[in-house]
N, C-alpha and C positions, 0 to 999 in steps of 0.2 A: 769708244766703237767698235764694233766685232769686227773682227776681220771675216769678210765670207770665201763660204772652202768650196771649192772643184775640184774633181776628179777627171785627168788627164789620162784614157792607159794610152800606150805607146801604141800597139796595135791597133789601137781603131780610128775613123778616119773625126770621129766629135770629142765629144764631151759626152760624160754622165753628172748628170746633176746632182752635186749635191745641201746644196746649201737656197738650192731654189728659184733662182736668176737667173738671168738669158742671156745671150748678147756678146758672152765669153769669145766667141770666137775673132770677133775685131778686137779684141784686148790679145790676144795671140799673136796677134798680125804686127799692130802694135809693137812689141814688144822682140818679136821673133827679130827686128831692124837691129837691135842693138845686143843680141843678145851674148854675139864672139868678142863683147867690149866687157870694162870693168864694171861692174854690177855695181854702182856708186847709190848710195840710197833717195840722189836725185831723179834717177834711171828709174827705180821700181815706183816712183812715185807718179811720175810720169805718166808711169805706160798704166800701170793703176792695178799691176798684176808683181808675184813672188811668186814661184814655180819653186817647189819642194819635190826633191827626189824623195821616193819610199818605195820599200818592197808590202805593196799592200797582202801581205800573209804573213804578218810575223803580229803574234796578237800578244798582250792587249797594247803596242804600238802602230801600226796599223791595220788593216783585217777588212774583211768585206763582211757584214752584216744588213740583211733587209734590199740589199742592193746599192746601200751605201757603204763610203767605206768608212769606218769609227778608229776610233783609238786614243790615246795617249796623246801621241805626235799628233794627232788631226787635232785635237782639243789647245794644245802647247802652241801651234803653229799662230793659230787663231788668237790668241793672249798675246805671241812676242809679236806683230806684225796689227794689232788691233791700233795702236798709236799714229802709223799712216795711212788707213783707214783704205788699203789698200785688198785685193782678191787674192784668196791667197788657193793658188794651183795645184793639186796634192800630182803628180806623175808617177805613174804604178812602174818599176824598172828591175827588167832580173836582177838580181842584185850582184851577181858576179863580178858584171859590168860598172858598176855603177858610181866607179870612180871617174872613166875614162867618158860615163857619159856627162859628168860633169865640168869637164874641161873642153869634152867636144858644145858646151851649153846647152846642153837638155835642160838642164833647170840649173837654176840656183843656189841651191841648196842642199846638202844630203840629209836628212833624219834618222827612223825606224832603228837607233840602238846603235849608232856607226858607235864600235867601241874603241878606243886608244889602242895605239900595237905602232910600237917604236920605229917599222917601215912603212906606215899612216901618217904618222905624223910629222915623214920627212915628208910625203906629195901630200898632203892637201890640211889646207888653213882649221884651227880646229878654234871649236867657240870654247869657255869653262863648263863645264860634265852640267847636264839635265837629267840627268837617269843615272844608277848605279849599276851595273854588269861587272862584279863581283862573281865569283864561281861558290856558289853555298852548297848545303846538304838538307835532301830529299826526304824522310824519315816516316815512318810508319804513327800515327798518330798517338797510339798505347803505348810506343816505344818514347816518347816524347819529353816525357818525366827519367829516364834512364838514358838518354839522350840527347840532352842539353849543350854539350861544346862537344868539338874535335875529342877531346879524351874518352867519350862514352862509346867512340867504334872500335878503339884497341880492340882486339882479337874477333873484331868484326867482320860482314863482307860484303866489300864495297863493291855497287855498278856504274861502270862506265861507258861514254857512248862509242864506241869503235872511233879515234881520228877526234876527236872533242878536244875543246878546255880541259873540260874535267879530265879525261882523257894523257894529254900533255902533263898535268901540274898532278898528279895520283903522288909520283916519288914526295912533296914537297907537305902534306900533309903525312905520309906515314912514316919519311923523318921524323917529325914532330911529334907522331905518337911515340915514336919509342926511343927518342932520347926523354920524352913526358910520362909514358906509363911505362918502358920495356919494353914492350911489342908492337907491335903495325895493328895494318890489317889481316887479319887470317890467310885472303883470297881476297885477290880486283877480276871481278869476274865484267867481259867486253861483250859490247849487243851493237847490231849496227842499228840502231834508232835508240833514241829517249822513249818515246810511251815504251817499246820490251821491254829498257830495264824500271817502268815506273810498274810496269805487269810485274814481274821478278818480286821487285818490290811490299808489291800486296799478296804476293804468293808463299812469298820468304824467304823467297831464293837469293835477297839481297837486303843486309841491315839498313846501306842509305844509296842513296845514288846522286851524285854531284853535276849541277846544272848550275844556269846562269839566274840567278836571282830573281829577275825577271818573269822569269818565262815558272819556274818551279811555285812563283804567287799564282799563275796564270793555273795551275795543275794543284792546286791546293780548292780553288777557287771553285773549278768543273767539278771537284768531288771531294765536295763540304765532309769535317772532320773523318776522313781518310787519311791523310799526310796531314806532317806540320815539314817545316823549313826550321834545321841550324844555322845558325848566322858566324860570320867568323873563321868560316873553317883556311879559305884559302887567301891571298894576299886582294888588299884592293883593287878593283878596275870601274875607270867610268864611264858611258858613253857621251858622247859631246857633238856639235851639228858643221859638219864638213861642208865648209865653201872654197873656192878656188884661194891661193896664197895667197893674190896679189888683191884679192879684195876688204881691203884691211877695214874699213868702215864699216862692209857691210858687221865683218866681228866684230868691230868694237861698238856699232849698236845690240847685236845680238847680245855678247856678254851687258852690255848694261839691262840689260831688257830681264834676263836672266839673275841679275843680281836682285833689280826689283821688283821681280815675280817671288825670290823666294823672301825678303825681305816682306814683301807683303800678303804673304804664305797660300798664294793664289794654285802656285807653283806644287806644292804639299799638298793640298785640297786636290789638284787632278791626283796626286798617286794615291790617292788613300783609293781616289773614284774606281783606279786603273786597276791596281795594283792589289790594294787593300794595305798597304804598308805606307808609312815616310821615310823617303830615304835621305840616306844620308850624304850632301852631297860637297866636294873639296871645292875651294876656290879658287884652286887653279888646273892647270892642265897639267897630268901626269909627266915627266921626266925618265925618259928608259938612257941611262951610263951604261 
């Protein structure tokens, strides 16, 4: 049985219909009675609803298309909760406050590529990875043969977004280049946003731009034949599903479901659909020492 998907926007009174089912308002009322309590699988079954916090503006994880919210996380949530036979409500939330909203009981779990960080692992109960969140390199398609690895960027110009993960990690790849090739990046140019960096890449002002793998796959899909992605640029990282730390049964259920979907290949089929690649998913949450 496939879970039924609905979307709720926090600033609207009603629900936007995504799956074509009505009557969710009464379900939400039943669900709110135990929103602040521990989220158990029995409570989810009894309510007939699980609520997923997301930011419906992050392609290709969750975003609006033709009035509906679609994406990798929407499809995956349906598969994850299919055995429970419950409706899945996507709650569109401002990303800056998504963790406080989880603990306020606004929803039961967080998706939309919640990456692992040392701070978040201390605050949030995480599942095992369901998506890659590694920083990789975007290059011009015409340079794909010349820049097949980080070594190909020796003596070339790197572009990063100010304050981004790529900006933070740029010293690491530069040091690797100097150790392996004797020279690092010839220059690092900083931009106010990633689209400006991509434009600079297309125009030849830089030779590569660092950003998250999932985002770069979307860039290549939006501009076929213009760009290519170079892997293994930085340390591996992933995204997990975030829940409240006390919801141990829900974490165990989701871990088992992710493992099952990996074994069946269904999670990789969704990745091919939305990212155009199969991701390398670790079996454990990364540690931060």
